[in-house]
N, C-alpha and C positions, 0 to 999 in steps of 0.2 A: 504494499500500499505506500502510496506516495502522493505528491501534488501532482494536479493535472498538468501544469507546465513542465514537470519532468518527463512525465509519460509522452507528452507532445513532442518534447525535444528527442527524446530516444527513438520515437517513431519517424521523425524527420531524419534521423541517421540511418533509416531502412530496417530498424529493430522491429520485430513483430510483438507488439504490445496490444493488448485488448484494454480499453478504458472503460471501466464500469461506473457510471455514476448513480450513487444512491439518491432515492426520492427526496430525502432531506440531507442536507450538508451544509456546513459552516462555509460562509464565504470569508475568505482570507483577506483581511484588510491590510495591505501594504501602506506604512505609514512613512512619512518624511520626519526626520528629526533635525531640527536646527539647534545647534549648540552655540549660542551667542558667544561665549567666552572664547571660542575658537576662531571667531570671525573678526578680522582686523577692519577698522572704518573703510580703508580703500578695498575691500573685498564685498562690502555690503550689497552693491549693485549687482555684481555678478551672482551672488548667492540668491538674491531675489529673483533674478532672471531665470536661474536654473530651475528654482522651484516652480515658478510660473511656467516654464517651458514643458516640465514633466507632465502637465495636464492639458497641454495644446494636442491638437489632432495628430500632429506629425510624430510626437514622442508616443501617443497612444497607439497609433499603428505600429510603431517599432515594438512596443510591449506585445501587442497582438500577434505579430509576425513570429514572435519567440515564445508563444505559449502563454502569455500572461492576459488574462481577461481584461479588456480596457474597461475604464470607468466613464469615458465619453461615451453616450448612448448612441451617437451618429455612427462612431468608429465601431462599437459593438454591433451595429446592424450590418456594416462591411464585412465583419468576420464571423457572422453569426453561424454559419454552416460549420466553422471549425471546432465550435464547442458544443457539447451536450446540453440540452436543456435540464437545469435542476428544478424539479417541481416546487419544492418547498424550502429554499434557501433561508438560512438564519445567520445571525451575527452574534458576537460576544454580547452585546446588549441583550438580546433575547435569553441569554443565560444569567442575567442579573449583573452584567458588567465584568471587567477584568478582575476586580478584587474577589468577587463571588466565584468566578471560574476558575481562578488560580487556586483558591481554597478548597472548592468542592470537587474540582475536575482535575487539574494539573497535579497539585500536591496529594492527592489521594489516588484516584482511579488510574489516571495515566501513568504515574510513578510506579504503582504496583504492578501494572501491565509490562512495564520495561523491566522491571527486576526479575521476571521469570525467565 
């Protein structure tokens, strides 16, 4: 079991992978972290431009070409055939947020399964 983008990457290399998508699955939310203490004043403009670019259609198409689902709805439509439909996607917020998910899922269920 792995992330969809990893399976799509392997398929792109000619490997025979079957991608099974469950009816319900969590949407992976890739985030950008900006660490202000690491940004010098002369870098501020470049950092802001990069962050803005990541959500532009050009960048979203690059993500989609490499197996990452775009968040731009128009780009998503362009690549719709590449990705299986998830009937009931959910997010960490549906699990009560990160604090709850970490305590009740990651630190308990997930860690126990990884120790076996």
